[in-house]
N, C-alpha and C positions, 0 to 999 in steps of 0.2 A: 356956776350956773349949769343946769342940766337941760338937755333937749329931749323931748319925747315926741313921738310921731302920732298924730291924730289917726285913730283906726278907720275913719271914714274918708278923709280927703288927703291923707299922707303929708300934710303940712306940719311944720314943727311948732311946738308950744314950749316955751322956756320958763324955767322957774329956778329958784335958789334952794337946793335940797338941804343946805346947812341949817335952814330955819326949822326943819322938821325932824322929829325923832325917827329912828329906823323902825320899819314895819308900820308906820302910821299911814292911814289911807288918805289920799288927796283926791279931790274932785275937780275936774276941769270942764270948761266950756270952750271949745275950739273957736278962736276969733275969726277963722276963715269960713267954716261951714255951720257952726252952731251946735255941733255934736257934743253931747254930754258923756263923759267917761271918767273912770277912776283908775288909780294905780296905788300900789304900796311902795313907799319910798325905798325899802330894802330890795324890792324886786326889779329896780331899774338896772338894766344890763349895761355894763361898761363895754365900750368898744375895745376889744383886746388889741394890744400892740402886736407887732410881728417881728420875728427874728429874720425875716426874709425881705426886708425893705418895704418900699411903698411907691405909689405913683402920686405925682403932684399934678392935678388938673389945673391948667392955667385959666385965669379969669378971661371971659370973653362976653359977647353980647348975649349969650344963652345961659350963662351961669357964673358962679363965683369960684374963687380959688378953693380947691379941696385937696386934702391929703388922705389917701386911702391905702390901708395896709395890704401887703401881698402875703400869701401863705403857701406852704408846701403843696404841690399838686397843681391842678388846673385852676386858674383864676379867671373866670368868665367876666369880661368887662363890658358894660353897656349902659344905656340910659335907664335910670331908676324908674320902675313902673310897678304898681301894686299887682301882685300875683305872678311876677316874673322872677324865677329863681336864678340869681346871679351872685357871685362872690364879691364883686367890686362894682357896686351900683353908683353911677355918677348922676348927681342931681343936676338936671339940665332940661331945657325946653328945646334942645337941638333935635328936630325931627329927622335930620339926616344921619343921626347916630341911632343904630338899631338897639333894641332892648338887650340883645345878645350880639355884640358886635365883633369882639376879638377875644383871644385867649392868651394869657401869659402863663406858661407852665414853668414851675420852679421845682427842680429835682436835684438831689444831691448825688454827685458822682462818686467814684471810688475814693477820691481824696477828701470827701466830705465838704467840698466847696460847691455851693449851689450853682446850677446852670439854669439860665433864664432863656426861654424860647418864646417867640411870638408867632401867632398865626391868626388869620382872619377866621371868623366863626363859621360860615361865610355871611357877609353882609352885602347889601346892594351898593353902598357907596364906597366900599373897600377900606382897607387898613393900610396906612402909609407909615413907613419907617424911614426917617430922615428924607422925607419928600419922595420916596420911591414906593410905588404901590406893590404890595405883596401879591404874588400870583395865587391862583386857586391851589389849595392844599400846600402852599409853600410855608416852610417853617424856617425862621431865622434866629440865630443866637443873638441875644441882646448884650450890649455893653452898658456899664453904669453911666447914667446921664443921657441915654438915648431918648430921642424925641419921637413920639408916636402921635399920629393924627387919625381920629376916627370921626367921620362926618365933618362937622365944622369945629370940633373940639380937639384940643391938643393937650397931651400930658407928657411928663418927663418921668422916666423910670429910674428909681434910686435903689441900689442894693443896700443890704444891711450895713450898719456902721463898721462892723468888724472887717467887711470886705473893702470898704473905702480906704482903710489903712494900708492895704496891700499894694 
């Protein structure tokens, strides 16, 4: 099953792409807003995996469990909103989470082992690492399995598989 996002309301529409030939055009009517749109089956972008780990957003009253990849460089994390440019968009109705809430920076040191740092974007409600609020402009080095809370949403940072073996 594939998920595509409605261009009008940003809700997901799912379908089984195996039933259709590559490059065939499909037409949809969004069940949420009624918008009519089309796609080509071969044009659906796969969400790329990451060699730099991921975050796992825990299920709560505002959203469901999500796994989102991390990439080399700045990973701006926040609430998904149409028109906001962020690398790690969390689907949530948690209004205490800013659209651009915090940043996890992944960079390779001299030993080619990635170093993960966390900082607040800045946000109004703050970014918490292990229940401690980060100060203004404070940057902290993350450990594999660290728990971060932004607004009322919590996620766990996991490094890549190769680092978990060390």
